[in-house]
Each structure stands twice: as structure tokens, then as C-alpha cells.
N, C-alpha and C positions, 0 to 999 in steps of 0.2 A: 376881701374879702374871695372874687375866683379863685385865684392862686390858690385860695388856703381846703378851698373845693378840693381843684385842682389832683392839688398832691396827697388831701384825704384818699383821691380814690382809686390813682397811684398807686401809692401805701394798699389798700385793699385788691389791688390788682395783683399787686407785686404776692404777698400773701396767701392769695389765693389759687395761684397760680405754684408756688412752691406747696401750698397741703395737696394739689392734683398732681405732684410731682411722687407726696410720701404717702397717702393714703391706695391704699390696696384692696380697699371697699368698694365694689365700684359703680357700685351704688350712690355711694358719699362723691364719687368720683364727678357723678351725672346727678347730681347738682348741684354740687362747686361749678362743673364748666356752665352748668345753669347760670349762678351766682357769677360770673368771671362774664358773662356778656349780657347780663344788665349793669353791672358797671364798665362795662365798657359800652355802651347806648347811654348813661349815662353821664361817661366822660366824656364825647360825640355832642351833647345837648347842650354840655358848657363851652366849647367848638363852634355854636350853631349852627350846625349838621343836625339838623335833629330828622330830618329825611334817610337819612346813615342809621341818624337813633332807633327812628323803630326797624326797616328792617335786619339791622339787629337784635335789640328786640323779641322781632318777631320769631323769625328768622332761629338764633341762635338763641334764645335763650325758652320759647315757641317751639318749633318745628323739630327743629333738633335734639331737645330735651325729651319731646315726647318718643322718636325715635330711637330714643338711644337704651327707654326706661321698658318701650317695649321693642328693644335687643336684648335685652337683660331678661326675661321673660320666658325668656327659648335658652337663655348658655348660667352661667353657674355663677352668684352671685362675690364670692373673693377672685382674685387676676389668682392664677395658677401658681407660677413664680416669684420675683420679684425680677426685674433685668439686669442687668448689671451694664457694668457705666462704664462706653466706650470712649476710653482718650482723646483718640479723634476724632466722635461726634462734642465734644467739650471743648474738644482748640478752636469748631469750628464755630459753635453760637457761641464764646467769650470774645473769637475776634471780627463776627458780622454783629456783637453789642459794642464791643471798642471802634467800631468802625464806625457804627449808629450816628452813636453820641461825637464823635469827633468831627463828624456834618454836621451838627443839629447848630451850635453855633454862628454856620454860613447861611441857615435857611432865613428868611426871612420872619420881620417879624407879629405875630397873633394880630390880624388887623391894620396892619400898618400898608397905606395910602397908594404906594409907592412900588406894591408888588409884585415878578410878571405877572399873575394870572390878572390883576385887580389892573394891571395898562395896559393888558394885551389883547384877551378872549374875551375877558367879563365887556369892556365895553361892549362889543360889537353881537354877544348876546344882547343885552337888551337896547339895540338898535337894530339888526335885524333880525328878530325873535316877531314880531309883528309883521313882519312886507314878510320874510323868506316863508313864513311858516303858517301864518296870518291864525295861530297861536298868544288866550289873550295872557297865558298861566306860562312866565317864562318858564321855569323848575319844569314842565312839565315839557315842554319844546326841547331842552337838552334833553332829558330823561329820553325821548319818548325822538329827535329826530337826529339833534348834531350827533347826539352821543346812544346815537338808537342798535348798533351793532354790535356797543358793547351794552347795553340794555339786554341789547334778542344771545347776546350770549352766556351772560350774571343764569335769563329764566334756562338757557338751555342746559348749564349746570346742575341749576338746583335741580330741573324733571328728569336729569340723569339722575345724579345721586334718591332721586325719589323711586325713580323704577328699581334701581341696583337693591332700593331694601329690600321693595316689593317686592324684588324674583328673590333674596336672598331665603329672607319670610315663606312668601310660598312654599316654596322649597322646602325650608323643611316640615312647614304644615302640612305639605304631599306626607314624607318621611313616616313623620309621629302616627298618622293615621292612616297606613297602610298602602297607598294612592303608588301604585310603579307607577315608572316613567313612561309602559305603552298603553297605562288605562289608558292616562294623564295626556294622551296622546290621543290617543280617539276613545274620549268616556260615551257617544254613542252608540258603543261596538255591539253589540248582545255576545251575554258570555256565555261561551261553549261548557255544560259540565263531563264530565269524566268518562260516564256512561256513552255523549254522542259522540269525545271524541275516537273510545275503544273504537263503537260503530262505523267512523271515519275511515279509520284508519287496517276498521277486516276490509 
């Protein structure tokens, strides 16, 4: 049953990705990317990675979709021109995909007790999390301590992306309402009229 669900989700992911490539209406593309994130979250749930699925659903289908819809409010709804297919890009994509498919059989089976992660890493986390960190929740101990720098990097990336979007949208709105860079830099400086400027020059 799980295999059937995985195959259905994988098929839907492939169809959604193909639709994203072919559709030229940007609003439809945003909706499809949100659906792609939800399907990815469902696939992660079947792999027992509920925490990663929650992050994918919140960031991919939630925050990213809202940001892209906000961006569409300031841009056109349709793509300006259809991009040309690059033979070099296609070769790189198919070569990478073929390499991943070729290497997949060498991976340990899902849930195998003799996989390297379960043999070497997981026991140290289970045995040492309470003694080393004094945190009863093993997942929290891994994310906050063992993988603390990795989590900090992920938060920094999300924060940087959000600030970049806010800055871009903010600059566009300033231009739309007629704010210049000088008035934005000195918002409290009183504006002088033309008569006062003429008196100062005389």
C-alpha cells in the first residue's frame, strides 16, 4: 500500500513539474509550485520524516506562495517571452538524473536496520542526548545542538531571502508613490519651497 502511495505521489510530482515548465501564466505557475510543495510534503510523510514535511509545507507551500503572489501584484501576470531550450542545460539535467538513478540501487533499503545511519549515528544520539545536552526530546537535541550550526545556517538563509524580498518590494512601492532616494534617506528633513530656495541663492 505504501509503495502505491509513493508511486502516485511521484507521478503527480512529475506531472506538476512538467506543467510548471509548460505553463506561461505566472499565477498558475505559483499555484502549481504550491501544489508541488504539498505533494513533496506528503511524500516526506510516507518516509516518516514528519518534521521535514512540516517545514516543506510551511515554507514551500505557505510562505513562498504568499511571497510570490505578493510579487505578482507588482509585475505582469504572463511571462514576457518563452525561453529557448539550451542543449547544454538539457545534457546536464539528463546526465545528473541518469547518475542519480544509477546510484540509487547502491543505497540501503528504506528502514534497513544495518544502514550506516542507524548503526553508527543514531545510537550515539539516543545514548548521549540526555547525558550530553540534558534534553529529553532527541529530535530537539539533534536540531538545536548536534546540528546546531546547520540549523543556524538554514535560519540565516530564510531570513536573508525574506529580507531581500522585503527590500525589493519596498523599493518598488517607494518608486510607485513618488518617494525619491533622498527623501527616503532623510524622511524627517523639512522640504524647502522654490521661493525659499530662490532667496537662499540671492
